[in-house]
SEVEX-331076 format. One record per residue (C-alpha): residue in one letter; x, y, z; residue number from 1. Coordinates in steps of 0.5 Angstrom, whole numbers, plus 2048, in hexadecimal, padded with zeros to 3 digits. Layout:
# SEVEX-331076
a	X	Y	Z	NUM
...
# end
This chain:
# SEVEX-331076
m	892	8C0	934	1
f	897	8BD	930	2
e	895	8C3	92B	3
s	897	8C8	930	4
l	89D	8C5	932	5
f	8A0	8C3	92B	6
g	89C	8C7	926	7
s	8A2	8CC	925	8
v	8A7	8C7	925	9
d	8AA	8C4	91E	10
a	8A7	8BD	91D	11
v	8AE	8BB	91A	12
l	8B2	8BD	920	13
l	8AD	8B9	925	14
a	8AE	8B3	920	15
r	8B5	8B3	921	16
i	8B5	8B4	928	17
q	8B0	8AE	929	18
f	8B5	8AA	925	19
a	8BB	8AC	928	20
f	8B7	8AB	92F	21
t	8B5	8A3	92D	22
v	8BC	8A2	92A	23
s	8C0	8A4	92F	24
f	8BC	8A0	935	25
h	8BC	89A	930	26
f	8C3	89A	92F	27
i	8C5	89A	936	28
f	8C3	893	936	29
p	8C6	890	930	30
a	8CD	894	932	31
f	8CC	88F	938	32
s	8CA	889	935	33
i	8CF	889	930	34
g	8D5	889	935	35
l	8D1	885	93A	36
a	8D0	87F	935	37
s	8D7	87E	933	38
y	8D9	87F	93B	39
l	8D4	879	93C	40
a	8D7	875	937	41
v	8DE	876	93A	42
l	8DC	874	941	43
e	8D9	86E	93F	44
g	8DF	86C	93A	45
l	8E3	86D	940	46
w	8DF	869	945	47
l	8DF	863	93F	48
k	8E7	864	93F	49
t	8E9	865	946	50
g	8E3	861	94A	51
q	8E3	867	94F	52
s	8DC	868	952	53
h	8DD	870	953	54
y	8DC	871	94B	55
l	8D6	86D	94B	56
d	8D3	871	951	57
l	8D5	877	94D	58
f	8D2	875	947	59
r	8CB	873	94A	60
y	8CC	87A	94E	61
w	8CC	87E	947	62
l	8C8	87A	943	63
k	8C2	87C	947	64
i	8C4	883	946	65
f	8C5	882	93F	66
a	8BE	87F	93E	67
v	8BB	885	941	68
t	8BF	88A	93D	69
f	8BE	886	936	70
a	8B6	886	937	71
m	8B6	88E	938	72
g	8BB	88F	932	73
v	8B6	88B	92E	74
v	8B0	88E	930	75
s	8B3	895	930	76
g	8B5	894	929	77
i	8AF	892	926	78
v	8AC	899	927	79
m	8B1	89C	922	80
s	8AF	898	91C	81
y	8A8	89B	91D	82
q	8AB	8A2	91D	83
f	8AE	8A1	916	84
g	8A7	8A0	913	85
t	8A3	8A5	918	86
n	8A8	8AB	919	87
w	8AD	8AA	913	88
s	8A8	8A7	90D	89
v	8AC	8AB	908	90
f	8B3	8A8	90A	91
s	8B0	8A1	90A	92
d	8AD	8A2	903	93
k	8B3	8A5	900	94
a	8B9	8A1	904	95
g	8B5	89B	905	96
s	8B7	897	8FF	97
v	8BE	897	902	98
i	8BD	898	90A	99
g	8B7	892	90A	100
p	8BB	88C	908	101
l	8C1	88E	90C	102
m	8BC	88E	912	103
a	8B9	888	910	104
y	8C0	884	90F	105
e	8C1	886	917	106
v	8BA	883	918	107
l	8BB	87C	914	108
t	8C3	87B	917	109
a	8C4	87E	91D	110
f	8BD	87E	920	111
f	8BB	877	91E	112
l	8C2	875	921	113
e	8C1	878	927	114
a	8BA	876	928	115
g	8BC	86F	926	116
f	8C1	86E	92B	117
l	8BF	873	931	118
g	8BA	86E	934	119
v	8BF	869	934	120
m	8C4	86E	937	121
l	8BF	870	93D	122
f	8BC	86A	93F	123
g	8C0	864	93C	124
m	8C5	863	941	125
n	8C2	85E	944	126
k	8BF	85A	93E	127
v	8C5	85A	939	128
g	8CC	858	939	129
p	8D1	85E	93B	130
r	8D4	85E	934	131
l	8CD	85F	931	132
h	8CC	864	936	133
f	8D2	868	935	134
t	8D1	867	92D	135
a	8CA	86B	92F	136
t	8CE	870	933	137
l	8D3	871	92D	138
m	8CD	872	928	139
v	8CA	877	92C	140
a	8D0	87B	92C	141
i	8D1	87B	925	142
g	8CA	87C	924	143
t	8CB	883	927	144
f	8D1	885	923	145
i	8CD	883	91D	146
s	8C8	887	91F	147
a	8CD	88D	920	148
f	8D0	88C	919	149
w	8C9	88D	915	150
i	8C6	893	919	151
l	8CD	896	919	152
s	8CD	895	911	153
a	8C7	898	910	154
n	8C8	89E	915	155
s	8CF	89F	911	156
w	8CC	89F	90A	157
m	8C8	8A5	90D	158
q	8CE	8A8	90F	159
t	8D2	8A6	909	160
p	8CE	8A4	903	161
t	8D1	8A0	8FE	162
g	8CF	89A	8F9	163
h	8C8	89D	8F7	164
i	8C4	8A0	8F1	165
i	8BF	8A5	8F2	166
g	8B8	8A3	8EE	167
e	8B4	8A8	8EA	168
n	8B0	8A9	8F1	169
g	8B6	8AB	8F5	170
q	8B6	8A5	8F8	171
f	8BD	8A1	8FA	172
l	8BD	89B	8F7	173
p	8C3	895	8F7	174
g	8C8	896	8F2	175
e	8CC	890	8EF	176
s	8CF	88D	8F5	177
w	8CC	88D	8FC	178
w	8D3	88D	8FF	179
a	8D4	894	8FD	180
i	8CE	896	901	181
i	8D0	891	907	182
f	8D7	893	908	183
n	8D6	89A	906	184
p	8DC	89E	908	185
s	8DB	8A0	90F	186
f	8D8	899	911	187
p	8DE	895	913	188
y	8E0	89B	918	189
r	8DA	89C	91B	190
l	8D9	894	91C	191
v	8E0	894	920	192
h	8DF	89A	924	193
t	8D8	898	926	194
v	8D9	891	928	195
i	8DF	893	92C	196
a	8DB	898	92F	197
a	8D6	893	931	198
y	8DB	88E	934	199
l	8DE	894	938	200
t	8D7	896	93B	201
t	8D6	88F	93D	202
a	8DD	88F	940	203
f	8DC	895	944	204
v	8D5	892	947	205
v	8D8	88C	949	206
g	8DE	88F	94C	207
a	8D9	894	950	208
v	8D6	88E	952	209
g	8DC	88A	954	210
a	8DF	891	958	211
w	8D8	892	95C	212
h	8D9	88B	95E	213
l	8E0	88B	960	214
l	8DF	891	964	215
k	8DA	88D	968	216
d	8DF	887	968	217
r	8E6	887	965	218
a	8E6	87F	966	219
n	8E0	87E	962	220
p	8E3	87A	95C	221
h	8DD	87B	957	222
a	8DE	883	958	223
r	8E6	882	957	224
i	8E5	87E	950	225
m	8E0	883	94E	226
f	8E4	889	950	227
s	8EA	886	94D	228
m	8E7	884	946	229
a	8E4	88B	945	230
m	8EB	88F	947	231
w	8EE	88B	942	232
m	8E9	88D	93D	233
a	8EA	894	93F	234
a	8F2	894	93E	235
l	8F2	890	938	236
v	8EC	892	934	237
a	8EB	899	936	238
p	8F2	89B	932	239
v	8EF	897	92C	240
q	8E9	89B	92C	241
i	8ED	8A2	92C	242
f	8F0	89F	926	243
a	8EA	89D	923	244
g	8E7	8A4	924	245
d	8EC	8A7	921	246
m	8EC	8A3	91B	247
h	8E4	8A4	91B	248
g	8E5	8AC	91B	249
l	8EA	8AC	915	250
n	8E5	8A8	911	251
t	8E0	8AD	913	252
l	8E4	8B3	911	253
e	8E5	8B0	90A	254
h	8DD	8AE	909	255
q	8DA	8B3	90E	256
p	8DE	8B9	90F	257
v	8D9	8BE	911	258
k	8D7	8B9	917	259
v	8DF	8BA	919	260
m	8DF	8C1	919	261
a	8D9	8C1	91E	262
m	8DC	8BC	922	263
e	8E3	8C0	922	264
g	8DF	8C7	923	265
h	8E2	8CA	91D	266
y	8DE	8CF	91A	267
q	8E4	8D3	917	268
s	8E9	8CF	912	269
h	8F0	8CF	914	270
p	8F5	8CF	90F	271
e	8FB	8CE	913	272
g	8F9	8C9	918	273
a	8F2	8C8	91C	274
p	8F2	8C8	924	275
f	8EE	8C3	928	276
y	8E9	8C6	92D	277
l	8E9	8C3	933	278
f	8E3	8C7	936	279
g	8DF	8CD	933	280
i	8D8	8CF	932	281
p	8D6	8CE	92A	282
n	8D3	8D5	928	283
s	8D0	8D3	921	284
k	8CC	8DA	921	285
e	8D3	8DD	921	286
q	8D7	8D7	91E	287
r	8DC	8D6	923	288
i	8DE	8D3	92A	289
d	8DD	8D7	930	290
y	8E1	8D6	936	291
a	8E6	8D2	932	292
i	8EB	8CE	935	293
a	8F0	8CB	92F	294
i	8F6	8C7	92E	295
p	8F9	8CB	928	296
k	8FA	8C6	921	297
a	8F8	8C0	925	298
s	8F2	8BF	921	299
s	8F6	8BF	91A	300
l	8FB	8BA	91E	301
i	8F5	8B5	920	302
l	8F1	8B5	919	303
k	8F7	8B6	914	304
h	8FD	8B4	918	305
d	900	8BB	917	306
p	900	8C1	91B	307
n	900	8C6	916	308
a	8FB	8C2	911	309
p	8F5	8C7	90F	310
l	8EE	8C5	911	311
a	8E8	8C8	90E	312
g	8E2	8CB	913	313
l	8DB	8CC	913	314
d	8DC	8D2	90F	315
t	8DC	8CE	909	316
v	8D5	8CB	90A	317
p	8CF	8CE	909	318
r	8CB	8D0	910	319
d	8C5	8CB	90E	320
e	8CA	8C5	90D	321
q	8CD	8C6	914	322
p	8CC	8C1	919	323
p	8CA	8C4	920	324
v	8D1	8C5	922	325
g	8D0	8C6	92A	326
i	8CD	8BF	92B	327
v	8D2	8BB	926	328
f	8D8	8BF	929	329
w	8D6	8BD	930	330
s	8D4	8B6	92F	331
f	8DA	8B5	92C	332
r	8DE	8B7	932	333
i	8DA	8B3	937	334
m	8DC	8AD	933	335
v	8E3	8AE	932	336
g	8E3	8B0	939	337
i	8E0	8AA	93C	338
g	8E5	8A6	937	339
m	8EB	8A9	93B	340
l	8E8	8A8	942	341
m	8E7	8A1	940	342
l	8EE	8A0	93D	343
g	8F0	8A3	944	344
i	8ED	89E	948	345
g	8F0	899	944	346
m	8F7	89B	945	347
w	8F5	89C	94D	348
s	8F3	895	94D	349
l	8FA	893	94A	350
l	8FD	897	94F	351
a	8F9	893	954	352
r	8FB	88D	952	353
v	902	88E	952	354
k	902	891	959	355
s	8FD	88A	95B	356
r	8F8	88F	95D	357
l	8F2	88E	958	358
y	8EE	88B	95D	359
d	8EF	88F	963	360
w	8F0	896	960	361
p	8E9	899	962	362
l	8EA	8A0	95E	363
l	8EB	89C	958	364
h	8E5	898	959	365
r	8E1	89E	95A	366
a	8E3	8A1	954	367
a	8E1	89B	950	368
m	8DA	89C	953	369
v	8DA	8A3	951	370
m	8DC	8A1	94A	371
g	8D7	89B	94A	372
p	8D1	89F	946	373
s	8D7	8A3	942	374
g	8D6	89E	93C	375
f	8CF	89F	93B	376
v	8D0	8A7	93B	377
a	8D6	8A6	936	378
v	8D2	8A2	931	379
i	8CC	8A7	931	380
a	8D1	8AD	930	381
g	8D4	8A9	92A	382
w	8CD	8A8	927	383
v	8CB	8AF	928	384
t	8D2	8B2	925	385
t	8D0	8AD	91F	386
e	8C9	8AE	91E	387
v	8C9	8B6	91F	388
g	8CF	8B7	91C	389
r	8CC	8B5	915	390
q	8C7	8BA	915	391
p	8C3	8BC	911	392
y	8C3	8B6	90E	393
t	8C0	8AF	90F	394
v	8C4	8AC	909	395
y	8CA	8B0	909	396
g	8CB	8B5	904	397
l	8C5	8B2	900	398
l	8BE	8B3	904	399
r	8BD	8B8	909	400
t	8B9	8B7	910	401
a	8B4	8BC	90F	402
d	8B2	8B8	908	403
s	8B2	8B1	90C	404
a	8AD	8B2	911	405
s	8A5	8B0	910	406
p	8A0	8B6	90F	407
l	89E	8B6	916	408
a	89B	8BB	91B	409
a	8A0	8BD	921	410
p	89B	8BB	926	411
a	89A	8B4	923	412
v	8A2	8B3	924	413
g	8A2	8B7	92A	414
a	89C	8B2	92D	415
s	8A0	8AC	92C	416
l	8A7	8AF	92E	417
v	8A4	8B0	935	418
a	8A1	8A9	935	419
f	8A8	8A6	933	420
v	8AB	8AA	939	421
v	8A6	8A8	93E	422
i	8A6	8A1	93C	423
y	8AD	8A0	93B	424
f	8AF	8A3	942	425
a	8AA	89F	945	426
v	8AB	898	942	427
f	8B2	898	941	428
g	8B4	89C	947	429
a	8B1	896	94B	430
g	8B5	891	947	431
t	8BB	895	948	432
w	8BA	895	94F	433
y	8B9	88E	94F	434
i	8C0	88D	94C	435
l	8C3	891	951	436
k	8C0	88D	957	437
l	8C2	887	953	438
m	8C9	88A	953	439
s	8C9	88C	95A	440
h	8C8	884	95C	441
r	8CF	881	95E	442
p	8D1	87C	959	443
k	8D2	875	95D	444
s	8D4	86E	95D	445
g	8CE	86A	95A	446
e	8CB	870	956	447
a	8C4	86F	954	448
g	8C3	86F	94D	449
v	8BC	871	949	450
e	8BA	86A	948	451
t	8B3	869	94A	452
e	8B3	862	94B	453
p	8B6	85F	952	454
g	8BA	859	951	455
p	8C2	858	952	456
t	8C6	85C	94D	457
r	8C9	858	948	458
t	8CF	85C	948	459
a	8D1	85B	94F	460
g	8D7	859	951	461
i	8DA	858	94A	462
t	8E1	857	948	463
p	8E4	85A	942	464
a	8E5	853	93F	465
s	8DD	851	940	466
a	8DB	858	93D	467
l	8DE	858	937	468
e	8DB	851	936	469
g	8D4	854	938	470
g	8D4	84F	93E	471
q	8D1	850	945	472
# end
């Protein structure tokens, strides 16, 4: 059956689709858990500082959601490690001496840190003092950040490879300093941009849940806290993300100019200022943008800060080195468009605060609900832009994707792809449904935690002073 379905399809293309599917499905969960871990630390810290039980209720409410999200993130990510050996064995052989240690550092630092304190965070509220429990929550939050650090370092090296030498067999080997590999030219920009994206993703999920419950009961104190905190995040951090994205784009222009050409849709060079295409249909066959709606010279203004600055186009690049422009062009616009909408919601919430209508403006609440999943769409669109934009290379400029794949037949890759699609939608679809069910439950005073043993809550009725002392 699979021979008839995939016999005429390129095995490399199927391997790319399989990895894109699994990594896209996987990254939904880390993008949420990175921000949610920090949010939990903030909630518990505010509870310890103020003694207000509402923060503890919200901590327990979101802790259950974090537990499910974290578990699905770990399980969905394991598969990708195996794909390096099954579908991308040549890449693993050639780049393993660089990528392997970076992945190992992630396990030895971030994963061990998270695993060491996760149990205390989830089940220790009734068993340890508040100060130790808060420390465990902080360690888990820091662990998620460290995990992002190493994974993004590895990915960024593939985008802007530095600090390596090439051995006799064409293998990439570490050079004199690992610092040049870890802190490659694009890494700082990717780290900042991705982590902020995770925080915004979490903020809009929290804001949507708060808005959902405010529409049911405007006086719900837990919903008010959630919505207010989320909207502060949107108002203050969305502008920072736009600035960080601009810096990241300028870095990409310096080190991966072909990717920027595809993002901008610049098939032709523009010696006297390049336009910014708001919309259009990329036509790679004819090397043009059909039905274009453009702002003259705006692209040069954004990228060079000079409306008359020249910008090279894809006419300077051989066709076999051009990425799929249509995918990159539109994924970039989806990401940027959602970022602008996030900024709009943040500014709207500031207006609502000024008018003292943050909790009784139903139109704002409905808009926040619609924007609830927007962060996930934006981060996936951003990763599509990043990964498809570097094609036809896995290690940019040095190792082609076609030369990185395992010598597998298309039906074999297609069969595993079908299996992944069916299993992922069944298993993680059920997990996502359960998370949505937890979110639909109204936060309440005395919110139950995830502890499995009954008994008095060690932290019930705590005061800020006794919390800092670790007392009951």
